[in-house]
C-alpha positions in Angstrom: 24.6 -130.6 163.5 25.5 -134.0 163.1 28.6 -134.8 161.1 29.2 -137.4 157.9 31.7 -140.1 158.3 34.4 -140.6 155.4 35.6 -143.5 155.2 38.9 -143.1 154.2 41.7 -141.2 155.4 39.6 -137.7 155.3 37.8 -137.4 158.1 36.0 -134.4 158.3 33.0 -133.1 156.6 34.1 -129.0 155.6 36.9 -130.0 154.3 39.7 -126.6 155.2 41.0 -124.7 152.8 44.6 -125.7 153.1 47.9 -123.9 152.0 51.0 -125.9 152.9 54.0 -124.6 153.8 57.2 -125.3 155.5 58.3 -124.3 158.8 60.9 -122.1 158.7 64.8 -123.2 160.2 66.5 -121.7 162.3 70.1 -121.9 162.7 70.5 -120.9 166.6 70.8 -123.9 168.8 67.9 -122.6 171.0 65.5 -122.5 168.6 66.7 -125.9 166.9 66.2 -127.0 170.8 62.5 -125.4 170.6 61.7 -127.6 167.1 62.6 -130.8 168.6 60.6 -130.2 171.8 56.8 -130.6 170.1 55.1 -128.7 172.6 57.4 -125.3 172.7 57.2 -126.1 168.3 53.2 -125.9 168.8 53.4 -123.2 171.3 55.6 -120.6 169.3 53.7 -121.3 165.4 50.2 -121.0 167.5 51.8 -117.5 169.0 53.6 -116.6 165.2 50.8 -117.3 163.3 47.4 -118.1 164.7 44.6 -115.2 163.4 42.4 -115.8 166.6 45.6 -115.9 169.1 43.7 -113.3 171.5 40.8 -115.9 172.1 43.6 -118.5 172.4 43.8 -120.3 175.9 47.5 -120.3 176.8 47.3 -121.1 180.5 49.0 -124.4 181.4 49.0 -124.7 177.4 53.1 -125.9 178.2 51.6 -128.9 180.2 49.6 -129.9 177.7 50.2 -132.3 174.6 50.1 -130.8 171.0 46.8 -132.8 170.8 45.2 -130.9 173.5 46.6 -127.6 172.9 45.3 -127.8 168.8 41.8 -128.9 170.8 41.7 -125.4 172.2 42.2 -123.6 168.7 39.3 -123.5 166.5 37.3 -126.3 164.9 39.3 -126.0 161.8 43.2 -125.7 163.6 44.2 -129.5 164.0 47.6 -131.1 165.3 49.2 -133.9 162.7 51.7 -136.6 164.2 54.4 -137.0 161.2 52.3 -140.6 160.3 49.0 -138.8 160.3 50.2 -135.7 157.7 51.7 -137.6 155.9 48.3 -139.8 155.3 46.7 -136.2 154.6 48.9 -136.1 152.0 48.4 -138.9 149.8 44.5 -138.5 150.6 44.9 -134.4 149.4 46.4 -135.6 146.3 43.9 -138.4 145.3 45.4 -141.3 146.7 42.4 -142.6 149.1 41.7 -146.0 150.5 38.5 -148.0 151.5 35.1 -147.5 149.7 34.7 -144.1 148.7 31.6 -143.0 150.1 30.2 -140.2 152.9 26.7 -141.2 154.7 24.6 -139.9 156.7 22.8 -142.7 159.3 18.9 -142.6 159.8 18.1 -144.5 162.6 15.4 -147.4 161.3 16.3 -146.4 158.1 19.5 -147.0 156.7 23.0 -145.4 155.8 22.0 -142.5 153.4 25.0 -142.1 150.7 25.6 -138.0 150.5 28.7 -138.4 148.4 30.1 -141.3 146.2 33.5 -140.8 145.2 34.2 -141.1 141.5 37.0 -143.6 140.5 36.2 -145.9 143.9 34.6 -148.6 144.3 31.4 -147.7 145.5 31.5 -146.0 142.3 33.1 -148.6 140.5 30.1 -151.2 141.9 27.6 -148.8 140.6 26.3 -147.4 143.9 25.6 -142.7 143.5 24.6 -140.5 145.8 20.9 -141.1 147.0 21.1 -144.7 147.5 19.9 -145.6 151.5 21.9 -148.6 152.1 19.7 -151.3 154.3 21.8 -154.4 154.7 25.5 -155.7 154.0 26.2 -159.5 153.2 29.6 -161.0 153.5 30.1 -165.0 153.1 27.0 -165.9 153.1 25.8 -164.1 156.1 23.4 -160.6 155.5 23.4 -158.0 158.0 20.0 -155.4 158.7 22.1 -152.3 159.6 19.4 -151.1 161.9 22.0 -148.6 163.3 24.8 -146.9 162.7 27.0 -148.8 164.9 26.1 -152.2 162.9 26.7 -150.8 159.3 30.1 -149.1 160.7 31.0 -152.7 162.1 30.3 -154.2 159.1 32.5 -151.7 156.6 35.6 -151.7 159.3 35.4 -155.5 159.4 36.0 -155.8 155.9 39.3 -156.3 154.9 41.2 -154.7 152.0 40.4 -156.9 148.6 37.7 -159.2 150.4 34.0 -158.9 148.7 30.6 -158.1 150.0 27.7 -156.8 149.1 25.9 -154.0 150.0 22.1 -153.6 149.5 19.9 -150.8 148.8 16.1 -150.1 150.4 15.1 -150.7 146.5 16.2 -154.1 146.2 19.4 -153.1 144.3 22.5 -155.1 145.3 26.2 -153.9 144.6 29.1 -156.0 145.0 32.6 -154.0 146.3 35.6 -154.3 148.4 37.7 -152.1 150.3 40.9 -150.9 148.1 43.8 -148.2 147.7 41.9 -146.1 144.4 43.1 -143.1 142.9 39.9 -140.3 143.5 38.5 -138.3 140.6 36.5 -134.9 141.4 34.4 -134.2 138.6 31.3 -135.3 136.5 29.9 -133.8 133.3 26.7 -134.3 131.4 24.7 -133.0 128.6 21.2 -134.3 127.2 23.1 -136.2 125.2 25.8 -138.0 126.8 28.4 -138.0 130.2 32.3 -138.7 131.2 33.7 -139.4 134.1 37.2 -140.1 135.2 38.2 -143.9 136.0 41.0 -145.6 137.0 43.4 -147.2 134.5 45.0 -148.6 136.8 49.0 -148.1 135.8 50.6 -145.4 136.3 48.9 -143.2 134.1 45.9 -142.1 136.9 42.4 -141.6 135.3 41.5 -141.9 131.8 38.3 -139.7 130.6 35.3 -142.5 130.3 31.8 -141.5 128.0 29.2 -143.1 129.7 25.6 -142.2 127.6 23.4 -143.9 130.1 24.2 -141.0 132.7 23.8 -138.2 130.6 21.0 -136.1 132.0 18.1 -136.2 129.7 16.2 -132.9 131.3 18.9 -130.6 130.5 18.0 -128.0 127.9 20.1 -128.3 124.3 23.3 -126.0 124.7 23.8 -126.8 128.5 25.9 -128.8 131.0 25.8 -129.7 134.4 29.6 -130.0 136.3 29.8 -131.9 138.9 32.7 -130.3 141.3 33.3 -132.6 144.6 36.6 -130.8 146.3 39.3 -129.0 145.3 42.0 -131.6 145.6 44.1 -134.1 144.4 43.7 -134.1 140.0 40.0 -131.2 140.0 42.0 -128.8 137.8 43.4 -131.1 135.5 39.9 -133.1 135.3 38.0 -129.7 134.5 39.9 -128.0 132.2 39.6 -131.8 130.1 35.9 -131.0 130.5 35.6 -127.9 129.4 37.2 -129.3 125.9 34.5 -131.1 125.9 32.1 -128.2 126.8 34.1 -126.2 124.0 33.7 -128.7 121.1 30.0 -129.1 121.5 29.6 -125.9 121.9 27.8 -125.7 124.6 26.4 -122.1 125.8 25.3 -122.8 129.3 27.1 -124.2 132.5 25.2 -125.7 135.3 28.1 -125.8 138.1 27.1 -128.2 141.2 29.1 -127.2 144.5 26.6 -128.6 146.6 28.5 -131.0 149.8 31.9 -129.6 148.3 33.7 -128.8 151.6 36.3 -127.2 150.1 40.3 -127.8 149.6 43.2 -126.3 148.6 43.7 -122.7 147.5 45.8 -123.7 144.3 42.9 -126.0 142.8 40.4 -122.9 143.5 42.8 -120.6 141.3 43.1 -123.1 138.8 39.5 -123.7 137.9 38.7 -119.7 138.4 41.4 -119.1 136.0 39.6 -121.5 133.8 36.6 -118.5 133.3 38.6 -115.4 134.0 41.1 -115.9 130.9 38.5 -115.4 128.8 38.1 -111.9 130.1 41.2 -110.8 129.0 45.2 -111.4 129.2 45.8 -109.4 132.6 45.9 -111.1 135.6 42.8 -111.2 137.6 43.1 -111.9 141.8 41.0 -114.9 142.7 41.0 -113.9 146.5 42.5 -111.8 149.0 44.4 -113.0 152.1 44.5 -110.3 155.7 46.9 -112.4 158.3 46.8 -111.3 162.1 49.6 -108.6 161.8 47.6 -107.0 158.8 49.2 -107.8 156.1 47.8 -108.8 152.5 48.2 -111.3 150.4 46.9 -111.4 146.6 46.2 -114.7 145.3 45.5 -115.0 141.2 44.0 -116.9 138.7 45.5 -119.2 137.0 45.8 -118.2 133.7 44.5 -120.8 130.3 45.4 -120.6 127.1 43.2 -123.4 126.2 39.6 -125.0 127.3 38.7 -121.6 128.9 35.1 -121.1 129.2 33.6 -118.7 127.4 32.9 -115.1 128.7 29.2 -114.9 127.2 28.8 -118.6 129.0 25.3 -118.4 131.3 26.4 -120.1 134.5 24.8 -121.3 136.4 25.7 -122.7 140.0 24.8 -125.1 143.3 24.8 -124.5 146.3 23.8 -126.5 150.3 25.0 -126.0 153.6 28.0 -128.0 153.0 29.4 -126.0 150.4 32.3 -123.9 151.9 35.8 -122.4 152.1 37.3 -122.9 148.2 33.9 -123.6 147.0 32.1 -120.2 148.2 35.8 -118.6 147.2 34.9 -119.8 143.9 31.5 -117.8 143.5 33.1 -114.8 145.0 36.1 -115.3 141.2 32.3 -115.7 139.7 30.5 -112.5 140.8 33.0 -110.3 141.7 33.6 -110.5 137.5 30.2 -110.5 136.4 30.3 -113.7 135.5 27.3 -115.0 137.8 24.6 -113.0 138.9 23.2 -113.8 142.3 19.6 -114.9 141.0 21.6 -117.7 139.5 23.0 -119.4 142.7 20.4 -122.4 143.5 20.6 -122.8 147.0 19.3 -125.8 148.8 16.1 -125.4 151.2 16.0 -128.7 153.2 12.3 -129.8 154.5 11.7 -131.0 157.7 13.0 -134.2 157.7 16.3 -133.3 157.0 15.9 -130.5 159.5 14.6 -132.6 162.2 17.6 -135.3 161.6 20.0 -132.8 161.4 19.0 -131.1 164.7 19.9 -127.4 166.7 22.1 -125.6 164.8 21.3 -127.4 161.3 22.6 -124.4 158.8 19.4 -124.4 156.1 19.2 -122.3 152.9 22.5 -120.9 152.8 26.1 -121.8 152.1 28.1 -122.5 154.7 29.9 -119.3 155.6 33.5 -120.0 156.0 36.0 -117.0 154.8 38.8 -117.8 156.8 41.9 -119.7 155.4 44.1 -122.3 157.0 48.0 -123.1 156.8 49.8 -126.2 157.8 52.9 -125.8 158.9 55.4 -128.2 159.1 58.4 -128.9 161.9 61.6 -130.2 159.8 62.9 -131.8 162.4 60.2 -134.0 163.7 57.9 -134.4 160.6 55.0 -133.0 163.1 52.4 -130.5 161.2 49.9 -128.4 162.3 47.1 -126.7 160.6 46.2 -123.5 161.7 43.7 -121.0 160.8 46.0 -117.6 159.6 43.9 -115.5 157.9 40.5 -114.0 156.4 39.7 -114.0 152.9 38.1 -111.8 151.1 36.4 -111.9 147.0 37.8 -109.8 144.8 35.2 -107.8 145.4 36.4 -107.0 148.7 32.9 -109.1 150.0 33.9 -111.9 153.5 31.1 -114.3 153.9 33.2 -115.5 157.3 30.1 -116.4 159.5 27.5 -114.7 157.0 27.0 -117.0 154.4 25.3 -117.0 150.7 21.1 -116.8 150.9 17.9 -115.6 150.1 19.2 -111.9 151.3 22.1 -111.8 148.5 19.2 -112.5 146.1 19.9 -115.8 146.0 17.6 -118.4 144.5 15.8 -120.6 147.0 15.2 -124.7 145.6 13.3 -127.0 148.0 15.4 -130.0 148.6 14.6 -133.0 150.3 18.2 -134.7 151.7 21.4 -133.4 150.4 21.7 -135.9 148.2 18.7 -138.2 146.3 18.5 -141.1 144.0 17.6 -138.4 140.9 18.8 -135.4 141.8 15.2 -133.9 141.6 16.3 -130.7 143.3 18.9 -130.6 139.7 15.6 -131.2 137.7 13.6 -128.7 139.4 16.8 -125.6 139.0 16.6 -127.1 135.3 12.7 -126.1 135.6 14.0 -122.6 137.2 16.1 -122.2 134.2 14.2 -122.8 131.3 11.4 -120.9 132.8 13.7 -117.6 132.9 
């Protein structure tokens, strides 16, 4: 399956579910020596923590680099140098750099935008998911994006702060530049107005701004739509502030868009889940259970909230596609397990022939991603390097694990025709609204 490229520090499409922990510092001299030897530290950390260690090929590994050793692990595990890990931490906290887009490149057509990060230069310029970028202009010279290489070279060739223009297939022109920015991970709309977070340009970070032009006029009265793009940065705080709008407007139904949300931090999922489960009572609710390779089980609870909670009688609907993974699927598990969401109210993208053909063999279609495992990042306090490992299987509160199974029509979920992973006018969302209205 073809990959989405993301400009900026984050590079993978199905973002791994990450819980950052510190590596244990041993006092004995022999262990300190191992800590200072990157290969020995890497191998020891894998032996002690890697969930699939029985499948790990350790033959000759002591003669490999840490990067080469990590390449023998599953696709979610990864080795970072000190500098790389520091960049990951900054990125996951919301500190980004670049233009803030991810895309699919369609040969002979252009770069099809899958996501536009909130509060990014691309967002500020007016670009949206579903735009097809066919050309670019810089210093008066225009370049047609006939292939992925030309598009990549154009973007990468623009220096930070240097203005350039992207041109869409419908003739739209968007001036922007590569910049450092604070990412927003939410968007909220009703049929009358919309709210989003924008950078303030100072230490206060993001400000909640109303945008009436972005209202979703096809939503029924009393309904709200919220998009959660990743479980990083200030997502949970943003969500709480948006739910204050939801409650102030006395909305009775909420459509949660988790399409193309590959996951993120466990803690962010626990925080978001708490806005829903706190209305069920004061008792702490389990968000998920992690089962480690040694058989140990650990409970992760929903974070309780005293304000801006989603009323328990709210009608909840969720949008999902093959890019909906890990933390996103875990949140769905919380909603299903506590009776807040019914399977028929989970709407899954059923991609058409054009997308399936483009994506190629192995494409996941008419299902969620199906990631029910958790990664933990261990840091070497002596060297600053880090190792992200798959450490546990995760189970919903009702005991279900969806790893390599995913959500699909077999669960009773509703399939919705979809042209692509995102479209300019989001016809897929409009179709979901039509189905909801007809029920």
